[in-house]
N, C-alpha and C positions, 0 to 999 in steps of 0.2 A: 414478477421480477422486473425491475426497470430495464429499459433499453439504452443503447448507446446515447441516443439524443437526450434522454432524460438525465443520464449521469453526467454528460458533458455540461449541460446547462447548470446542474446542481453544483458541480465543481467550480465552474466559473463564478457562480453567485456566492459560493462559500468564500472565495478569495476577493470578492467585491471587484471583479474585473468587468470591464465593458467588453462587448464583442470585438470592438476595435483593438483594445489592448491585447487581448488574447490572440487575435488574428496576427497582429504585428509580431508577437513573440514567436509564434510557430511558423511565420513566413507565408501567410495567406491573406486573403481579403476578408473584410467583415461580411460581405455577401456570401462568401463560401462558408464561413463559420456559421452564419445564420441558416444556410441550407442543411448543415449537419444537425443543428439544434432542432430543426423542424422535421428531420427525417427524410428530406428529399434526396440527400446524398450522404455518402460516408467517406471519410478520409482514407488515404492509402496507408499501408503498414508503417512506413517511416514516420508519418505524421501521428499515427496512433501511438507509436513508441515515444515520440516527443511529448505528447499529451500525458501518457502514463508516467514518464519521468518527471515532468513538470509538477504534476499533481500528487506524485508519490503514491500511485495506485497501481495494481496489477492490470495487465491487459485484459485478463479474464473478467475482473470486476468492471472495468471500463466498458466492455462489450456486453455486460449483463449476464455473463455465464456463471457468476458466483456472487455470494453476498460478502465474501471475505475481501475487504478493501485493499489490504496490503499484508506483507508477511508478519508485521508486528501484530496485527489482528489475529492471524492464524496462531501465533504463539500464545497470545492472550487466551484464546479459546481452549487451547490444548492444556494450559496449566490452571485454568480457573477453578477446578475442583480440588486443587492442592494449595491451601492458603499460604504455606511457606514458600512454595515456588512462585505463586502469583505475586507475593510481596517482593521476592527477589527479582522477578521479571520487571515489575514496575520501576525498580531502581536501574536495572540494566538497560532498558529501552531508551533511557535518556543519554546513555554514554556513546559518544561519537566513535570511540575505539572498537565498539562492538556492532556497528551498523552492518558489517559484513555477515554477521550471524543471521540477520533477517533473511538475506538472500539464500543462505545455505540451508535454511529449513524448508525451502520450496520442495514440494513433493514428498515430504516426510509425513508419516502418520502422527497423530497426536501422541501416541505412546512413544515413538522415537523422539519427538520433540521434547517430551518430559525427560527422557533419558539424557539427551544432550544438555538440557537445563540443569539436571542434577550433577552432571560432570563439571559443568562450568561453575556451579555453586561450590562444589568440593574444592576446585582449584582456587576460587576466590577465598574460601574459608581458610585454606592452607596458607595462602599468601598473606592473609590478615592475621595469622596466628591463632585462629579460632579452633 
C-alpha cells in the first residue's frame, strides 16, 4: 500500500500542479512540501484536512490506510454486483444535490449502502412516476 508521501505526489501530479502551486494553496513553502513528498516530514492535522478537501480524498486514503479513495468509490464498490443499482449510482454521483449522500455513507457496511441506494431509487422512481 502507498504511503502518504507517495499519494501526495500522485495527487499533485494528477492535477498537474507544481510543488510551488500546491504549497501556496495550502499556505506553506515549496521546501516544506518537498520534505513531505520525500518522507522527511509530515504535515499537521489541519494541513492534512486541507489536502484531503482540496483533492477530494479521505484522510484514510491520503495516509495510506485504505485503498478507497473517497466515499463515491465506497458506494461504487458496494453496488457493483447489482447492475441496476450500479447504473442508478452512475447517474446519481454526478448530481450536486446529492453530494451529501457521499459523506453520509461513511462507516456503513456495503449491505447498508445498498439499502440506502434502493430507498433513494424508490423515491426517485416515485417522483418520476415510474
